[in-house]
N, C-alpha and C positions, 0 to 999 in steps of 0.2 A: 462538667467533665467528670469522668469516672475515677474514683480513687483506686490506687493500687491495692491489691489484696496481699495478705500475709502468706498466701499459698506459694509454695516453692515454684520457681520458674520451670517451664517445660524444657525438656532437652531433646535435641535431635538424636538420630540413631548413632551418630559419631560422638555424642556427648557434649556437643556445643549447646550453650544456653540459647533458647529461642527467645526473640524479643516479644514483649507484651504488645498486643494490639488494643487500640482504643477507638471508640466511636463517640462523637459528640454532636449535639443538635444545635444548629444555628439557622435562623430564618426558615424553619420547617424543612431543612435539608440536613441529612446526616453526613458527617465527614469521618473518614477513616485515617488513622495514622499509626505508626509503630514507634515505640520509645526509641529515642536516639536518632530517628530519621527526620530530616528537616521539612519534608513535604507532607502535605495533607491532600487526600483525594476524596471526591464525592463517592459516597457509599450508595449505590443505586439498588433499590429494592425491586426485584423483577416482578413482572406480571405473571399470572398463572400460565399464559400462553408461552412466555419466554421460558418458564421452567419446563413446560411440556416439550417444547422444541429442542431442549437440551437432552431429553431422555431418548434412550434407544427405542425404536418402534416396536421391537419384540419383547420389551421388558415386561415381566409378569407381575411386577410390583410397582406401585407408584413411588416417586422419590420421597424419602423421609424428610422431616422438617430439618434435620441436621444437614442433609445434602443441600436442601434449598438455601440454607443460611451460608453454607461453606462456599457455594459458587460465587456470590458477590464478594466474599472475602478474598477468594483466589484472584478475582479480577482486579481488586484493589491492589493486591501485592504485585501483580503484573504492571499496573499503572505506575507503581513506585519503582519499576525496573528491578524488582527483586525476584529471584528464583528460589523456590523451596521444593523439596520432594513432597509428593502427595501426603505422606504420613505427617510431615512437618506442618503442612498447610492445615491438615485435620487437627493437629494439636493446638495450633494458633487459634483456629476457628472455635474449637471446643472451649478453650479458656475464655475467649471473648464472649461466647454464648452465655456462659455462666454469669457474666458481669453486665449484660446489656440492660437497659431500662425496661420497665414493664410495658410501656407503650409500644416500643419496637418489638418486644417479644410477642405482644398481642397481634401486631400486624403480621408477623411471620406465622403465628398459629392460624390466623384467618386465611392467609395465603395458602398454607398447607391444606386446610380443609377445602378451599375452593379448587385447588389443584387436584386433590383426590376425586372430587365430584366430576371435574372435567375429564380426568384420566379414565374414570369408569365409563363415561359416555364414549370415549374413544375406544375403549376395550370392547364395547358392544359390537362394533363393526368387525374387529379382529376375531372375536369369539364366534360371531355369526358366520363368517366366511371360512374359518379354519376347518370345520367338518366338511364343507363343500370341497375344499382343496384336497383333503385326505381322501375323500370319496373319488374325486377325479383321478388322483394319482393311482389309487388301487385299481380303478377301472382300466387305465392304460396298462398297468402291470399285468392284469388278468388277460387283456387282449394279446399282449406280447407272449405270454406263456402258452396260450391256447392256439396261437397261429402256427401254420406250417412254417418250417424254417426256410425262408426265401433265400435266394442267392444274395449274399451281402453286396456283390458288385452290381446287382440289377438296379436300374433307376427307380423301379417300383418299391424297392426296399428302403423306404425312408422311415427312420425310427420316429415314432410319435411319442413325444414326451410332453408332459404338462409342467410348466414352470409359472408360478405365481410370485411376483415380486412387487412389493409396495413401492410405487414410484411417486406417490403423492406426498406433498408436504403436509404438515400438521393441519394447516388451514384448509387445504383441499380435502383432507379426510373429513373435516368438520362439515364441509359442504355436502359430501356424500352422506354422512350420517344424518344431517338435517333433512335431506331429501328422502332418505329411507324411513326416518322415524317422525317426519312431519314437524320439524322445528322450523320456525320462521327465520329468515335472514334479515338481520337488522343492522344496517350500517350506522355506527355511532359517531366515529370521527374518522378522518381520512387515514387509511392504512391500518385500521383496526376494526375488526368485525366480531360480532358476538351472536351466538345462536340462542334464542329463547324458545322454550317449549310453547307451542301454540295452545291457547285455552280450549 
């Protein structure tokens, strides 16, 4: 179990002292609890795919290691039926991050590096198609500007607009990327797929 530090308690925006969070390892499973709360919950370390599925598809930066760690902390707080403002969750998470054991820290650092690598692969498809989308939109705009002004009530005057919206899940995106860039589809366990670059 982790010892309490001499660091002053974090405080919420309204000045209330925030509880300290703790993690302990038992039978190769981490458990989370808050001081003064009677219940303990399982602290689940996400996979890189779970981290990526929680990201916005249009995000220009991969999630930081801090965000990756904060998300399971937030889930644990919800499991304990506790509601905190986002800033308070961040303070609780930040304080806990400074006190976790080196093995857990290493696991999150490795998860962070794996997530970045997978995120960059996912960005390839976005960066590849983005210029094509911009080119198609400017082409439509050019056609509309150079065409004679048709009667807006005429059935022939249908405005041509190009809309591209990503309707694929993260895993479906990976299938497309795999097919585009020659990665092989390898089923590892039911419900979980991984793409490995072909030799």
